C-alpha positions in Angstrom: -133.8 78.3 54.0 -133.4 76.2 50.9 -130.0 74.8 52.0 -131.3 73.9 55.4 -134.4 72.2 53.9 -132.2 70.0 51.7 -130.0 69.1 54.6 -133.0 68.1 56.7 -134.4 66.1 53.8 -131.1 64.2 53.4 -130.9 63.6 57.2 -134.4 62.2 57.2 -133.6 59.9 54.3 -130.5 58.7 56.1 -132.5 58.0 59.2 -135.1 56.2 57.2 -132.4 54.1 55.5 -130.9 53.2 58.8 -134.3 52.1 60.3 -135.4 50.4 57.2 -133.8 47.0 58.0 -135.7 46.9 61.3 -139.1 47.5 59.8 -138.3 45.1 57.0 -137.4 42.4 59.5 -140.6 42.9 61.4 -142.7 43.0 58.2 -141.0 39.9 56.9 -141.7 38.0 60.1 -145.4 38.3 59.6 -145.7 38.5 55.8 -145.9 35.4 53.7 -145.9 37.0 50.2 -142.7 39.1 50.5 -140.5 39.3 47.4 -137.5 38.6 49.6 -138.3 35.8 52.0 -136.4 35.7 55.3 -133.4 33.5 55.8 -134.3 30.0 57.0 -131.2 28.2 58.4 -133.2 25.0 58.9 -134.1 24.9 55.2 -130.4 25.2 54.4 -129.6 22.2 56.7 -132.2 20.2 54.8 -130.1 20.7 51.6 -126.9 19.8 53.3 -128.2 16.8 55.3 -131.7 15.8 54.3 -131.6 12.5 56.1 -130.7 14.0 59.5 -133.4 16.6 59.3 -136.0 14.1 58.1 -135.2 11.9 61.1 -135.5 14.8 63.5 -138.9 15.6 62.0 -140.1 12.0 62.3 -138.9 11.9 65.9 -141.0 14.9 66.7 -144.0 13.4 65.0 -143.4 10.1 66.8 -143.1 11.9 70.2 -146.5 13.6 69.6 -148.2 10.3 68.6 -146.6 8.5 71.5 -147.9 11.1 74.0 -151.4 10.8 72.5 -151.3 7.1 72.8 -150.1 7.3 76.3 -153.0 9.5 77.2 -155.4 7.0 75.7 -153.7 4.2 77.5 -154.1 5.9 80.8 -157.8 6.6 80.0 -158.3 3.0 79.1 -156.7 1.8 82.4 -158.9 4.1 84.4 -162.0 2.9 82.5 -161.0 -0.7 83.2 -161.3 0.0 86.9 -164.0 2.6 87.1 -166.2 2.3 84.0 -167.8 -1.1 85.1 -169.3 0.5 88.2 -169.7 4.1 87.1 -171.7 4.2 84.0 -172.4 7.9 84.5 -168.8 8.9 84.8 -168.3 12.2 83.0 -166.3 11.4 79.9 -165.0 15.0 79.6 -163.8 15.0 83.2 -162.0 11.7 82.5 -160.4 13.1 79.4 -159.3 16.2 81.3 -157.9 14.0 84.0 -155.8 11.9 81.6 -154.5 15.0 79.9 -153.1 16.3 83.2 -150.4 13.6 83.3 -149.4 14.0 79.6 -149.2 17.8 79.4 -146.2 18.9 77.3 -143.2 20.3 79.2 -141.0 23.1 78.0 -139.0 20.6 76.1 -142.0 18.9 74.6 -143.1 19.2 71.0 -145.9 21.7 70.4 -148.7 20.5 68.3 -149.7 23.3 65.8 -153.3 24.5 65.3 -155.0 24.0 61.9 -154.1 27.4 60.5 -150.5 27.2 61.7 -150.2 23.8 60.3 -151.4 24.9 56.8 -149.0 27.8 56.9 -146.1 25.6 57.7 -147.0 23.2 54.9 -146.8 26.1 52.5 -143.4 27.2 53.9 -142.0 23.7 54.6 -142.4 22.5 58.2 -139.5 22.8 60.6 -138.0 19.7 62.3 -139.5 20.6 65.7 -143.2 20.6 64.7 -145.6 18.4 62.8 -149.3 17.5 62.6 -150.7 14.9 64.9 -152.3 11.7 63.8 -153.9 9.2 66.2 -154.7 6.4 63.8 -152.7 3.1 64.2 -151.9 3.1 60.5 -150.3 6.5 60.7 -148.4 5.5 63.7 -147.1 2.4 62.0 -146.1 4.5 59.0 -144.1 6.8 61.1 -142.5 3.9 63.0 -141.6 2.2 59.7 -139.9 5.4 58.4 -137.7 5.8 61.5 -134.1 4.8 61.2 -133.0 4.0 64.8 -129.4 4.5 65.7 -127.2 1.9 67.2 -125.6 1.5 70.6 -123.2 -1.4 71.3 -124.4 -3.0 68.0 -128.0 -3.1 69.3 -130.8 -1.4 67.4 -132.6 1.3 69.3 -136.2 0.4 70.2 -138.9 1.7 67.9 -141.7 3.9 69.0 -144.1 0.9 68.9 -141.8 -1.1 71.2 -141.8 1.8 73.7 -145.6 2.0 73.7 -146.0 -1.7 74.1 -143.5 -1.6 76.9 -145.5 1.2 78.7 -148.7 -0.8 78.3 -147.1 -4.0 79.7 -145.5 -2.2 82.6 -148.7 -0.4 83.5 -150.7 -3.7 83.4 -148.1 -5.5 85.5 -148.0 -2.7 88.1 -151.2 -4.1 89.7 -151.6 -7.6 90.9 -154.9 -9.3 89.7 -156.3 -9.4 93.3 -155.4 -5.7 93.8 -157.1 -4.8 90.5 -160.3 -6.6 91.7 -160.2 -4.8 95.0 -159.9 -1.4 93.3 -162.9 -2.2 91.1 -164.8 -3.1 94.2 -163.9 0.3 95.7 -165.4 2.2 92.8 -168.5 0.0 93.0 -169.0 1.0 96.6 -168.4 4.7 95.8 -171.0 4.4 93.0 -173.5 3.1 95.6 -172.6 5.9 98.0 -173.0 8.5 95.2 -176.3 7.1 94.1 -177.8 7.2 97.6 -176.7 10.6 98.7 -175.8 12.6 95.5 -177.1 12.7 91.9 -175.2 9.5 91.0 -173.0 11.4 88.6 -169.4 11.3 89.6 -166.6 13.6 88.5 -163.0 13.4 89.3 -161.2 14.7 91.2 -163.4 13.8 94.1 -163.5 16.5 96.8 -162.0 15.9 100.2 -165.4 16.5 101.8 -167.1 13.9 99.6 -164.3 11.5 100.4 -164.8 12.1 104.1 -168.5 11.3 103.8 -167.6 8.1 101.9 -165.4 7.1 104.9 -168.4 7.5 107.2 -170.5 5.5 104.7 -168.1 2.6 104.8 -167.8 2.7 108.6 -171.6 2.5 108.9 -171.8 -0.7 106.8 -169.9 -1.6 109.0 -166.3 -2.0 107.9 -163.0 -2.1 109.8 -160.5 0.7 109.5 -158.3 -1.6 107.5 -161.0 -2.4 105.0 -161.8 1.3 104.7 -158.1 2.1 104.0 -158.0 -0.6 101.4 -160.9 0.8 99.4 -159.6 4.4 99.8 -156.5 3.1 98.0 -158.6 2.2 95.0 -160.0 5.8 94.8 -156.5 7.2 95.4 -155.0 5.1 92.6 -157.2 6.6 89.9 -156.4 10.2 91.0 -152.7 9.5 91.1 -152.8 7.8 87.7 -154.6 10.9 86.3 -152.1 13.2 87.8 -154.6 14.8 90.2 -154.4 15.6 93.9 -155.2 12.5 96.1 -158.2 13.3 98.3 -157.5 10.3 100.5 -154.5 12.0 101.9 -156.4 15.0 103.1 -156.1 15.6 106.9 -159.9 15.3 107.4 -160.0 12.0 105.6 -157.0 10.5 107.5 -158.4 11.7 110.8 -161.7 9.9 110.1 -159.9 6.7 109.3 -158.0 7.0 112.6 -161.3 7.6 114.4 -162.7 4.4 112.9 -159.7 2.5 114.1 -160.1 3.7 117.6 -163.8 3.2 117.8 -163.6 -0.3 116.5 -160.1 -1.7 116.7 -159.8 -4.9 114.7 -158.1 -8.0 116.0 -157.3 -11.2 114.2 -159.1 -13.8 116.3 -158.3 -16.8 114.0 -156.7 -19.6 115.9 -153.7 -21.5 114.6 -154.1 -25.1 113.3 -151.3 -26.7 115.3 -149.8 -30.2 114.8 -152.2 -31.6 117.5 -155.3 -30.1 115.7 -154.0 -31.2 112.3 -153.7 -34.8 113.5 -157.3 -34.7 114.7 -158.4 -33.3 111.3 -156.6 -35.9 109.2 -157.9 -38.7 111.3 -161.5 -37.5 111.1 -161.5 -37.1 107.3 -162.4 -40.7 106.9 -165.7 -40.0 108.6 -166.5 -36.7 107.0 -165.6 -37.5 103.3 -168.1 -39.1 101.0 -165.6 -40.9 98.8 -162.2 -42.4 99.2 -160.8 -40.0 96.6 -162.0 -37.0 98.6 -160.5 -38.5 101.7 -157.1 -38.7 100.2 -157.5 -35.4 98.5 -158.3 -33.4 101.6 -155.7 -35.2 103.7 -153.0 -34.2 101.2 -154.4 -30.6 101.0 -154.5 -30.1 104.8 -151.0 -31.4 105.3 -149.7 -29.4 102.3 -151.4 -26.2 103.4 -149.7 -26.5 106.8 -146.2 -27.5 105.8 -145.9 -25.2 102.7 -147.3 -22.1 104.5 -149.8 -22.2 101.6 -152.5 -19.5 101.1 -155.9 -20.8 100.2 -155.8 -19.1 96.8 -152.7 -21.2 96.0 -154.5 -24.6 96.4 -158.1 -23.7 95.6 -160.0 -21.7 93.0 -160.9 -18.5 95.0 -161.4 -15.5 92.8 -161.0 -15.0 89.1 -158.1 -12.5 89.8 -156.2 -15.2 91.7 -156.5 -18.0 89.2 -152.8 -17.6 88.2 -151.8 -18.4 91.8 -153.2 -21.9 91.8 -150.4 -24.5 91.9 -150.1 -26.9 89.1 -148.9 -30.5 89.1 -145.7 -29.4 87.4 -144.9 -27.2 90.3 -144.6 -30.1 92.7 -141.9 -32.8 92.7 -141.8 -36.0 94.9 -138.4 -37.4 95.9 -138.2 -41.2 96.7 -135.7 -43.2 98.6 -135.9 -47.0 98.3 -139.2 -46.5 96.5 -140.7 -44.6 99.4 -141.6 -40.9 99.2 -139.4 -38.8 101.4 -139.6 -35.2 100.3 -142.0 -32.8 98.7 -140.5 -29.9 96.7 -142.9 -27.1 95.6 -142.1 -24.1 93.4 -144.3 -21.1 93.9 -144.2 -19.1 90.7 -147.0 -16.6 91.2 -148.0 -15.4 94.7 -148.6 -12.3 96.7 -145.7 -9.9 96.9 -143.9 -11.9 94.2 -142.1 -9.9 91.5 -141.1 -12.7 89.1 -138.7 -14.7 91.2 -139.9 -18.3 91.9 -139.8 -19.5 95.5 -138.8 -23.1 96.2 -139.7 -24.9 99.4 -139.1 -28.5 100.5 -140.6 -30.4 103.4 -140.4 -34.1 104.6 -142.2 -36.2 107.2 -142.4 -33.5 109.9 -144.2 -34.1 113.2 -147.6 -35.2 112.1 -149.0 -38.7 112.4 -149.4 -39.0 108.6 -146.3 -38.2 106.5 -146.9 -35.3 104.1 -144.9 -37.0 101.3 -146.8 -40.2 101.7 -150.1 -38.4 101.7 -149.1 -36.6 98.5 -148.0 -39.9 96.9 -151.3 -41.6 97.8 -153.3 -38.7 96.4 -151.3 -38.4 93.2 -151.7 -42.1 92.6 -155.5 -41.6 92.5 -155.3 -38.3 90.6 -153.0 -39.4 87.8 -150.1 -37.5 86.3 -152.0 -35.5 83.7 -151.5 -31.7 83.5 -153.7 -29.4 85.4 -154.1 -28.0 89.0 -152.3 -29.8 91.7 -155.4 -30.4 93.8 -158.2 -31.3 91.5 -161.6 -33.0 91.6 -162.2 -36.2 89.6 -163.4 -33.9 86.8 -160.0 -32.3 86.6 -161.2 -28.9 87.8 -159.5 -27.2 90.7 -161.0 -27.5 94.1 -163.4 -24.6 94.8 -162.5 -22.5 97.9 -166.0 -22.8 99.3 -165.8 -26.6 99.1 -162.4 -26.6 100.9 -163.7 -24.3 103.6 -166.9 -26.3 104.0 -165.0 -29.5 104.4 -162.7 -27.9 107.0 -165.7 -26.6 109.0 -167.5 -29.9 109.0 -164.3 -31.8 110.1 -163.6 -29.2 112.9 -167.2 -29.7 114.1 -166.7 -33.5 114.0 -163.6 -33.1 116.2 -165.6 -30.9 118.7 -163.7 -27.7 117.7 -165.2 -24.3 117.0 -165.4 -23.9 113.3 -165.9 -20.1 113.7 -162.4 -19.7 115.2 -160.5 -21.7 112.7 -160.4 -20.6 109.0 -158.5 -21.7 105.9 -155.7 -19.3 106.8 -155.3 -21.1 110.2 -153.0 -23.6 108.4 -150.6 -20.8 107.6 -151.0 -19.2 111.0 -150.4 -22.6 112.6 -147.2 -23.3 110.7 -145.7 -19.8 111.6 -146.6 -20.4 115.3 -145.1 -23.9 115.2 -141.8 -22.7 113.7 -141.6 -19.9 116.3 -142.1 -22.4 119.1 -139.4 -24.6 117.7 -136.9 -21.8 117.8 -136.8 -20.7 114.1 -135.4 -17.2 113.6 -137.6 -14.4 112.3 -135.5 -14.3 109.1 -136.1 -18.1 108.6 -139.8 -17.9 109.2 -140.1 -14.8 106.9 -138.3 -16.7 104.1 -140.3 -19.9 104.5 -143.6 -18.2 104.5 -142.7 -15.8 101.6 -143.3 -12.7 103.7 -141.5 -9.5 102.5 -141.8 -7.9 106.0 -142.3 -8.8 109.6 -146.0 -9.0 109.1 -145.9 -12.7 110.0 -145.3 -11.7 113.6 -149.0 -11.0 114.1 -149.6 -14.7 113.3 -147.4 -15.9 116.2 -149.7 -16.7 119.1 -150.4 -19.1 121.8 -151.9 -22.4 120.6 -154.3 -23.0 123.5 
């Protein structure tokens, strides 16, 4: 009927008018040329407080750039250890690895794609997104535009400060000697891969390949301790890249345990005791070519014993331990009535040290030659110019090989087995001597600069 038709038509128009806002909202959400653009609360906030919104946008940009630079920093750190020995390392694999530890979280800023970025430029970008630039100039521009807040009247650190802090902290996380060991680990893995695989290495390394690498090291042969040390170098790269550590796989740890049981390692180095030390210092007059060398090595032998010194602290051992070498400024002689009575040494850089200097003093002791007198006689010949504490006439530090060769020849002159006494025997001997004289474990640990009871393995019979 006509009346019913009009009623239905009005009802449909009413339903259409009620549903119109929904379809309009949907259409406006995907349409960029609508005559009535959707409401944008964030654009209103820009009008109300442009400085605040600009700072938020720059913070978002800065966070993106910092994440990008962190990714490159990690990749650079991995390359520093790995690239020297693995020229065929898959760059794409390395990039994927570094991205694992810099993936954005739910709260991270999302980097828009090219089309999204262009659309947002046309519609004014929100404060939570921005394009990403990786150039240093762009990064500096963003940093210069930031207006850091204040807390306790101290300016907030800039983005550049934070990135420099990350770089310095990451560099300081590994001691130079540890870094050299990790590089050596990857050199060995490169040899292994070249012999039994195609030579191209991709990380992460599988547990099966790591297990074969353990067997390869054991056949060299290497002790279980050395194997574990080199596995740490492989493990470090995986952890830094945010990947699973294959060295912790049950198969790998089982093989290391097997290596330890098949070939248990023992420290067979004998301690240089006071008796042995007296023989050595007396014999140096016969084994040294010059008077300077005689006084040099007498002072070095006595110092190494009384100061619990490591060989890397008195000689030039490896490039990575150069900072450990004691300098003349690190040692002070105390005199009483013009006679040297005490030697005070400040160890500034050494194993297990985290920035706190260690001061140790010793006097005449129980040897035939007084350590302070020996140091005075040597420094009189050396002179007081800056440089390494124990130096050749040229001013260069004493090479480790030269020190070990002199120790071996002097031991042989005294009728002692040079194979059983090494440069570390001075440190072992002093720990043994202190234990025999009733020093507490805490005292020995402090004097020798041990951060655990590892020194106890040095305590042994002197016969």
